[in-house]
C-alpha atoms as one frame of an Amber mdcrd trajectory, in Angstrom:
protein
-168.100 -17.621  -0.749-164.659 -19.072  -0.381-163.289 -22.662  -1.188-163.865
 -23.645   2.752-167.297 -22.372   3.184-168.151 -23.855  -0.202-166.756 -26.995
   1.011-168.586 -26.743   4.625-172.050 -26.099   2.815-171.330 -29.058   0.909
-170.917 -30.773   4.167-173.821 -28.866   5.690-176.102 -30.278   2.822-174.857
 -33.848   2.542-174.576 -34.700   6.390-176.752 -32.125   8.089-174.186 -30.933
  10.530-171.820 -27.440  10.975-168.344 -28.106  10.671-164.903 -26.531  11.454
-162.031 -25.975   8.762-158.998 -27.653  10.607-156.247 -28.302   8.429-155.221
 -28.564   4.372-153.531 -31.737   3.887-151.390 -32.337   0.679-152.216 -36.033
  -0.712-150.600 -37.676  -3.850-152.129 -41.204  -4.291-149.941 -43.120  -6.301
-150.750 -46.836  -7.632-148.076 -48.993  -9.754-146.022 -45.894 -10.280-148.703
 -43.723 -11.618-150.267 -40.737 -10.089-153.457 -41.483  -9.726-154.736 -38.460
  -7.586-152.881 -35.453  -6.491-154.386 -32.475  -4.441-155.230 -30.988  -1.200
-157.721 -32.630   1.544-159.505 -30.471   3.676-159.742 -31.780   7.255-163.498
 -30.351   8.842-164.223 -31.266  12.702-167.996 -31.717  12.677-170.520 -30.773
  15.147-172.942 -33.110  16.194-172.913 -35.568  13.605-174.024 -39.577  15.339
-171.198 -41.316  13.480-168.116 -39.449  12.660-166.361 -36.772  14.615-164.374
 -35.449  11.262-164.755 -35.182   7.383-162.467 -34.918   4.593-163.574 -32.926
   1.602-162.064 -31.407  -1.730-163.234 -30.512  -5.231-161.807 -30.988  -8.588
-162.660 -30.217 -12.094-164.942 -32.659 -14.419-165.519 -33.136 -17.924-169.016
 -32.863 -17.622-169.808 -29.281 -18.952-173.482 -29.371 -17.006-171.698 -29.934
 -13.846-167.918 -28.267 -14.397-167.056 -29.186 -10.516-167.756 -31.724  -8.005
-167.205 -31.822  -4.587-166.268 -34.713  -2.708-166.717 -35.662   1.288-165.949
 -38.573   3.184-166.638 -39.058   6.568-163.987 -40.556   9.083-164.997 -43.782
   9.618-163.079 -46.931   8.971-161.382 -47.491   6.481-161.120 -43.759   5.946
-159.175 -42.642   8.680-156.763 -39.898   7.424-156.866 -37.894   4.259-154.772
 -40.570   2.311-157.155 -43.038   2.908-160.367 -40.795   2.234-158.786 -40.163
  -1.078-158.567 -44.440  -1.381-162.011 -44.674   0.036-163.076 -42.327  -2.402
-161.536 -43.840  -6.029-162.449 -47.126  -5.190-166.300 -45.636  -4.684-165.648
 -43.925  -8.039-164.774 -47.602  -9.871-167.268 -49.245  -8.171-169.681 -46.671
  -9.703-168.188 -46.872 -12.757-168.455 -50.691 -12.877-172.097 -50.514 -12.355
-172.975 -48.008 -14.991-171.571 -50.335 -17.192-173.433 -53.363 -16.138
């Protein structure tokens, strides 16, 4: 299974729809002069999703030996309206999750 097929499979499992890969977009997110995320965001057209026409997806390595790779999908719903804003939304969600886990 190719990387794109893996992401399509994640989209199918999480969002219940088929998708078509449309493009690969390099993204570099910088905060206060420091790179906080850099990678390629894959853009998929969704077929039959009730709220979104597209999804942004990527995978990255983790520090968890039980789950060494994590796939991320973000629906194209404001504020996530581009590959760049999808990465920002994902980063903010990870920060919120980390704060909730500490509470």
